[in-house]
Structure formats: C-alpha cells, structure tokens
C-alpha beads as a LAMMPS data file, in Angstrom:
LAMMPS data file: protein, C-alpha beads

64 atoms
63 bonds

1 atom types
1 bond types

-500.0 500.0 xlo xhi
-500.0 500.0 ylo yhi
-500.0 500.0 zlo zhi

Masses

1 110.0

Atoms # bond

1 1 1 0.000 0.000 0.000
2 1 1 1.415 3.379 -0.968
3 1 1 1.882 6.274 1.414
4 1 1 -0.749 8.211 -0.537
5 1 1 -3.350 5.478 0.038
6 1 1 -2.446 5.267 3.731
7 1 1 -2.900 9.024 4.082
8 1 1 -6.245 8.967 2.263
9 1 1 -7.460 6.076 4.453
10 1 1 -6.613 8.051 7.589
11 1 1 -8.407 11.132 6.246
12 1 1 -11.464 9.066 5.312
13 1 1 -11.536 7.460 8.755
14 1 1 -11.511 10.864 10.435
15 1 1 -14.233 12.188 8.123
16 1 1 -16.460 9.164 8.801
17 1 1 -16.041 9.506 12.577
18 1 1 -17.092 13.157 12.323
19 1 1 -20.062 12.365 10.059
20 1 1 -21.596 9.453 11.982
21 1 1 -23.143 9.391 15.442
22 1 1 -21.961 7.966 18.740
23 1 1 -24.056 4.813 18.259
24 1 1 -22.260 3.770 15.050
25 1 1 -20.273 0.609 15.720
26 1 1 -18.997 -0.181 12.238
27 1 1 -18.804 1.141 8.705
28 1 1 -18.057 -1.135 5.764
29 1 1 -16.982 0.359 2.446
30 1 1 -17.029 -1.805 -0.668
31 1 1 -15.589 -0.767 -4.007
32 1 1 -16.386 -2.941 -7.030
33 1 1 -16.433 -2.539 -10.786
34 1 1 -20.127 -1.669 -10.430
35 1 1 -20.017 0.977 -7.726
36 1 1 -19.060 2.103 -4.252
37 1 1 -21.226 0.903 -1.378
38 1 1 -21.435 1.905 2.275
39 1 1 -22.985 -0.187 5.034
40 1 1 -23.228 0.998 8.643
41 1 1 -24.154 -0.701 11.902
42 1 1 -25.574 1.149 14.866
43 1 1 -26.424 -0.024 18.362
44 1 1 -28.201 1.922 21.061
45 1 1 -27.099 1.800 24.664
46 1 1 -30.493 0.343 25.589
47 1 1 -30.258 -2.543 23.130
48 1 1 -26.751 -3.385 24.324
49 1 1 -27.814 -3.365 27.981
50 1 1 -30.770 -5.641 27.207
51 1 1 -28.388 -8.168 25.666
52 1 1 -25.669 -7.737 28.306
53 1 1 -23.136 -6.535 25.740
54 1 1 -20.404 -3.898 26.119
55 1 1 -19.331 -2.264 22.859
56 1 1 -17.286 0.669 21.615
57 1 1 -18.341 3.028 18.834
58 1 1 -16.151 3.948 15.852
59 1 1 -14.614 6.742 17.925
60 1 1 -13.389 4.079 20.407
61 1 1 -15.710 5.321 23.150
62 1 1 -17.873 2.967 25.170
63 1 1 -21.544 3.142 24.267
64 1 1 -23.243 3.918 27.559

Bonds

1 1 1 2
2 1 2 3
3 1 3 4
4 1 4 5
5 1 5 6
6 1 6 7
7 1 7 8
8 1 8 9
9 1 9 10
10 1 10 11
11 1 11 12
12 1 12 13
13 1 13 14
14 1 14 15
15 1 15 16
16 1 16 17
17 1 17 18
18 1 18 19
19 1 19 20
20 1 20 21
21 1 21 22
22 1 22 23
23 1 23 24
24 1 24 25
25 1 25 26
26 1 26 27
27 1 27 28
28 1 28 29
29 1 29 30
30 1 30 31
31 1 31 32
32 1 32 33
33 1 33 34
34 1 34 35
35 1 35 36
36 1 36 37
37 1 37 38
38 1 38 39
39 1 39 40
40 1 40 41
41 1 41 42
42 1 42 43
43 1 43 44
44 1 44 45
45 1 45 46
46 1 46 47
47 1 47 48
48 1 48 49
49 1 49 50
50 1 50 51
51 1 51 52
52 1 52 53
53 1 53 54
54 1 54 55
55 1 55 56
56 1 56 57
57 1 57 58
58 1 58 59
59 1 59 60
60 1 60 61
61 1 61 62
62 1 62 63
63 1 63 64
C-alpha cells in the first residue's frame, strides 16, 4: 500500500467519525467494478444493555 493510500485512508476514517453518530459501531466500504457501497451498523445503549453486551463506537468510546 502506498503512502498516498495510507494518508487517504486516515483522512477518510476521520471524516467518517465526524459524520456518523456515537451509536455507530462499524462502517463497511465496498468498491467494485459496479459501484461504491457503504454499510453501517448502529447499536443503542439500551439494546446493548438488554443483551448484556459492552461495545465501543467507531470513535473508540464505550456506548453507555
């Protein structure tokens, strides 16, 4: 992986963290010959507590 790609990945990561909420636990980006797709996962603190799960968001903070 080139330094340019590494830099762009870091910039994209920071932009995604700023754009998505505190309940976002993952973002999957897929690039194919047919397009660019984004899939996100979100979990609320209430749903995690009901299931007895501890989880961090994409900003590495615990969802409380």
